[in-house]
Kinemage of the C-alpha trace (Angstrom):
@kinemage 1
@onewidth
@group {chain A} dominant
@subgroup {mainchain}
@vectorlist {calphas} color= white
{ca met a 1} P 171.182 -9.200 105.936
{ca lys a 2} L 170.557 -5.562 106.496
{ca asn a 3} L 171.269 -2.955 103.891
{ca phe a 4} L 173.145 -0.003 105.212
{ca thr a 5} L 172.668 3.277 103.439
{ca met a 6} L 175.200 6.016 103.943
{ca gln a 7} L 173.700 9.373 104.373
{ca asn a 8} L 175.480 12.136 102.545
{ca lys a 9} L 177.048 14.180 105.336
{ca gln a 10} L 178.646 16.656 102.924
{ca asn a 11} L 175.571 18.630 102.063
{ca gly a 12} L 176.810 22.057 100.831
{ca ala a 13} L 180.515 21.467 101.608
{ca ala a 14} L 181.491 21.763 97.945
{ca leu a 15} L 179.656 25.074 97.723
{ca val a 16} L 181.457 26.471 100.779
{ca val a 17} L 184.872 25.303 99.536
{ca gly a 18} L 184.142 26.771 96.091
{ca leu a 19} L 183.144 30.142 97.556
{ca val a 20} L 186.240 30.266 99.765
{ca leu a 21} L 188.472 29.548 96.757
{ca leu a 22} L 186.646 32.208 94.733
{ca val a 23} L 187.262 34.778 97.489
{ca val a 24} L 190.980 33.848 97.633
{ca val a 25} L 191.342 34.167 93.850
{ca thr a 26} L 189.533 37.540 93.907
{ca ile a 27} L 191.834 38.856 96.652
{ca leu a 28} L 194.894 37.751 94.657
{ca ala a 29} L 193.556 39.425 91.500
{ca val a 30} L 192.852 42.731 93.281
{ca ser a 31} L 196.299 42.637 94.916
{ca gly a 32} L 197.922 41.997 91.542
{ca met a 33} L 196.059 44.931 89.979
{ca asn a 34} L 197.185 47.257 92.786
{ca thr a 35} L 200.785 46.134 92.358
{ca ala a 36} L 200.620 46.688 88.591
{ca thr a 37} L 199.153 50.173 89.068
{ca thr a 38} L 201.900 51.101 91.526
{ca glu a 39} L 204.617 49.791 89.207
{ca leu a 40} L 203.139 51.783 86.324
{ca ala a 41} L 203.294 54.985 88.401
{ca ile a 42} L 206.904 54.219 89.358
{ca ala a 43} L 207.823 53.691 85.695
{ca arg a 44} L 206.119 56.961 84.711
{ca asn a 45} L 207.976 58.869 87.452
{ca asn a 46} L 211.264 57.311 86.395
{ca gln a 47} L 210.626 58.276 82.762
{ca asn a 48} L 209.976 61.898 83.760
{ca tyr a 49} L 213.182 61.957 85.807
{ca glu a 50} L 215.165 60.487 82.898
{ca asn a 51} L 213.711 63.153 80.580
{ca ala a 52} L 214.755 65.893 83.024
{ca phe a 53} L 218.209 64.328 83.445
{ca gln a 54} L 218.785 64.193 79.678
{ca ala a 55} L 217.465 67.741 79.211
{ca ala a 56} L 219.918 69.025 81.865
{ca glu a 57} L 222.787 67.192 80.170
{ca ala a 58} L 221.805 68.646 76.785
{ca gly a 59} L 221.467 72.146 78.244
{ca leu a 60} L 224.888 71.937 79.855
{ca glu a 61} L 226.462 70.665 76.653
{ca gln a 62} L 224.829 73.396 74.584
{ca ala a 63} L 225.885 76.107 77.048
{ca leu a 64} L 229.508 74.979 76.870
{ca ala a 65} L 229.365 74.632 73.074
{ca gln a 66} L 228.204 78.262 72.711
{ca gly a 67} L 231.567 79.471 73.987
{ca leu a 68} L 230.003 82.536 75.622
{ca phe a 69} L 232.391 82.824 78.556
{ca asn a 70} L 232.022 86.359 79.876
{ca thr a 71} L 234.130 87.543 82.817
{ca val a 72} L 231.946 90.621 83.367
{ca ala a 73} L 228.377 89.282 83.432
{ca asn a 74} L 226.615 85.930 83.742
{ca val a 75} L 225.407 84.242 80.569
{ca asn a 76} L 221.853 82.842 80.596
{ca leu a 77} L 220.535 80.400 78.008
{ca ala a 78} L 217.034 78.923 77.980
{ca gln a 79} L 215.405 76.484 75.621
{ca asn a 80} L 212.351 74.292 75.346
{ca ile a 81} L 213.276 70.736 74.396
{ca asn a 82} L 209.666 69.815 73.561
{ca ala a 83} L 206.177 70.614 74.849
{ca asn a 84} L 206.912 69.019 78.242
{ca asp a 85} L 210.659 69.512 78.822
{ca ser a 86} L 212.674 72.713 79.232
{ca val a 87} L 216.138 73.695 80.404
{ca ala a 88} L 217.777 76.909 81.620
{ca ser a 89} L 221.563 77.222 81.643
{ca leu a 90} L 223.715 79.724 83.501
{ca ile a 91} L 227.456 80.337 83.108
{ca glu a 92} L 228.995 82.259 86.013
{ca tyr a 93} L 232.490 83.690 86.228
{ca glu a 94} L 234.130 82.652 89.505
{ca gly a 95} L 237.521 84.325 89.229
{ca ser a 96} L 240.929 83.722 87.764
{ca thr a 97} L 244.269 82.398 88.932
{ca leu a 98} L 247.780 82.472 87.572
{ca val a 99} L 248.860 79.461 85.589
{ca pro a 100} L 252.078 77.934 86.976
{ca asp a 101} L 255.134 78.515 84.761
{ca arg a 102} L 255.433 74.932 83.557
{ca ala a 103} L 251.673 74.217 83.259
{ca tyr a 104} L 251.237 75.906 79.909
{ca ser a 105} L 253.283 75.593 76.742
{ca leu a 106} L 253.828 79.365 76.523
{ca gly a 107} L 255.686 79.256 79.820
{ca gly a 108} L 252.880 80.895 81.817
{ca ser a 109} L 253.936 84.472 81.129
{ca gly a 110} L 250.930 86.710 80.542
{ca val a 111} L 248.518 83.780 80.813
{ca ala a 112} L 245.870 83.144 83.483
{ca ala a 113} L 243.131 80.582 84.089
{ca cys a 114} L 239.613 82.085 84.144
{ca his a 115} L 237.331 79.816 86.187
{ca phe a 116} L 233.646 79.394 85.317
{ca leu a 117} L 230.729 77.421 86.698
{ca ala a 118} L 228.040 76.218 84.282
{ca thr a 119} L 224.713 75.102 85.746
{ca ala a 120} L 221.799 73.597 83.821
{ca thr a 121} L 218.396 73.281 85.489
{ca ala a 122} L 215.874 71.147 83.601
{ca ser a 123} L 212.262 70.231 84.236
{ca ser a 124} L 210.041 67.571 82.760
{ca met a 125} L 206.278 67.971 83.079
{ca arg a 126} L 203.886 65.047 82.988
{ca glu a 127} L 202.312 64.617 79.551
{ca gly a 128} L 198.710 65.592 79.110
{ca thr a 129} L 198.573 68.142 81.940
{ca ala a 130} L 198.640 71.213 79.664
{ca gly a 131} L 201.480 72.811 81.632
{ca asn a 132} L 199.863 72.417 85.057
{ca ala a 133} L 202.179 71.239 87.814
{ca thr a 134} L 201.593 67.745 89.182
{ca asp a 135} L 203.249 65.474 91.723
{ca arg a 136} L 204.647 63.431 88.821
{ca asp a 137} L 206.871 66.241 87.470
{ca ala a 138} L 210.635 65.919 87.736
{ca ser a 139} L 213.630 68.231 87.681
{ca ala a 140} L 217.380 67.815 87.479
{ca val a 141} L 220.320 70.149 88.064
{ca his a 142} L 223.758 69.532 86.578
{ca thr a 143} L 226.835 71.612 87.317
{ca gln a 144} L 230.168 71.684 85.530
{ca ala a 145} L 233.197 73.685 86.649
{ca phe a 146} L 235.834 74.540 84.049
{ca tyr a 147} L 238.419 77.127 83.164
{ca thr a 148} L 239.692 78.755 80.017
{ca val a 149} L 242.988 80.411 79.282
{ca cys a 150} L 242.720 84.190 79.451
{ca pro a 151} L 245.086 87.177 79.614
{ca glu a 152} L 246.901 87.630 82.917
{ca ser a 153} L 245.391 91.128 83.218
{ca gln a 154} L 242.084 89.471 84.251
{ca val a 155} L 243.551 87.919 87.414
{ca leu a 156} L 241.818 89.380 90.465
């Protein structure tokens, strides 16, 4: 009886398969790092926009709370929220109209509606840039139209 010996035909196959798997895992890891970096930049941009949005809302609210409604000249208000966020508010007089007779409890006589437009423009700078503009900065503009009751003599 003859003894048959099987020659190992897989010389180096495990090494090749191992290297291929290592390359695949490396490509997946690098892809995952790129995705995480992109998502971090998106989150940072969104945070700057939210800061600008909230600053514009606060500026608009503060401008209306001041009660400085001037029919002769525009009213400008500016404030720094913190080191990175600022807001500028503007209240403009647009004109006045008569109030219909039954729209006001005084019967409308001698009363007009003075129309204003309040605009707040806010900006949020990226932290750590020492006030230098970057592509990560954000801004927001909010506008609110309103009217107040004023003497009929101010109707244009």
